C-alpha positions as CSV (number, residue, x, y, z in Angstrom):
1,X,82.5,116.2,154.9
2,X,85.1,113.5,154.3
3,X,84.0,110.0,155.4
4,X,86.8,107.8,156.8
5,X,87.2,104.2,158.0
6,X,90.1,102.9,160.0
7,X,90.8,99.3,159.0
8,X,93.0,96.9,160.9
9,X,94.1,93.3,160.3
10,X,91.6,90.9,162.0
11,X,94.1,88.3,163.0
12,X,97.5,89.9,163.4
13,X,99.1,86.8,164.8
14,X,98.4,84.7,161.7
15,X,98.7,87.4,159.0
16,X,102.1,87.2,157.3
17,X,102.4,91.0,156.8
18,X,101.2,92.5,160.1
19,X,103.1,95.7,160.9
20,X,105.2,95.3,157.7
21,X,106.2,98.0,155.2
22,X,104.4,98.0,151.9
23,X,107.4,96.8,149.9
24,X,107.4,93.6,151.9
25,X,103.6,93.3,152.3
26,X,102.4,94.1,148.8
27,X,102.6,90.6,147.4
28,X,100.7,89.2,150.4
29,X,98.2,92.0,150.9
30,X,94.5,91.1,150.9
31,X,91.9,93.7,151.9
32,X,89.7,90.7,153.2
33,X,92.2,90.4,156.0
34,X,90.9,93.7,157.4
35,X,88.0,94.8,159.5
36,X,86.7,98.3,160.0
37,X,87.4,99.2,163.6
38,X,86.2,102.8,163.5
39,X,84.5,105.2,161.1
40,X,83.7,108.9,161.2
41,X,83.8,112.2,159.3
42,X,86.2,115.0,159.0
43,X,85.5,118.6,157.9
44,X,86.5,118.9,154.2
45,X,89.1,121.7,154.1
46,X,89.8,121.3,150.4
47,X,93.3,119.8,151.1
48,X,94.9,116.7,149.5
49,X,94.3,113.3,151.0
50,X,97.7,113.2,152.6
51,X,96.6,116.1,154.8
52,X,93.6,114.1,156.2
53,X,95.7,110.9,156.5
54,X,98.3,112.6,158.6
55,X,95.5,114.3,160.7
56,X,93.9,110.9,161.3
57,X,97.3,109.4,162.1
58,X,97.8,112.0,164.8
59,X,94.2,111.5,166.2
60,X,94.5,107.8,166.4
61,X,97.9,107.9,168.0
62,X,97.7,110.8,170.4
63,X,94.1,111.6,171.0
64,X,91.9,108.6,170.5
65,X,88.2,109.1,170.5
66,X,86.7,107.6,173.7
67,X,84.8,104.9,171.9
68,X,87.8,103.8,169.8
69,X,88.8,100.2,170.5
70,X,91.6,99.5,168.0
71,X,95.3,99.8,168.5
72,X,97.2,103.0,167.7
73,X,97.3,103.6,164.0
74,X,100.4,101.9,162.7
75,X,102.2,100.4,159.7
76,X,100.0,97.9,157.8
77,X,96.7,99.6,158.9
78,X,94.5,100.9,156.1
79,X,92.6,104.2,156.1
80,X,89.7,104.7,153.7
81,X,88.9,108.2,152.7
82,X,85.6,108.6,150.7
83,X,86.0,105.0,149.3
84,X,89.8,105.2,148.5
85,X,92.0,103.0,150.6
86,X,95.5,103.9,151.8
87,X,98.1,101.6,153.4
88,X,100.0,103.1,156.3
89,X,103.7,102.6,155.3
90,X,106.9,103.2,157.3
91,X,107.0,106.7,155.9
92,X,103.7,108.0,154.5
93,X,100.9,106.3,152.7
94,X,100.4,104.0,149.7
95,X,97.2,104.4,147.6
96,X,95.7,101.0,147.1
97,X,93.9,99.7,144.0
98,X,91.3,97.4,145.7
């Protein structure tokens, strides 16, 4: 199984990089600005992380779990896969060193 966490900015109104592309946000980014809004597990299919990230993007935009209370997965959200964090960029994902 692959453990995942969906992380979203706690205070989007007062965060200077909410919904911004990584190139613009990278100098301001702070993982402490985020809270875990959902966590779960995916079946490990032996695929690269990008496969699971795109799968989660689809789930959390089209077919939210009933108990999910965050906003649709969007630019500036972070997804953690088995302890590795990825920033949702305008096109794809940026692996974070945090």
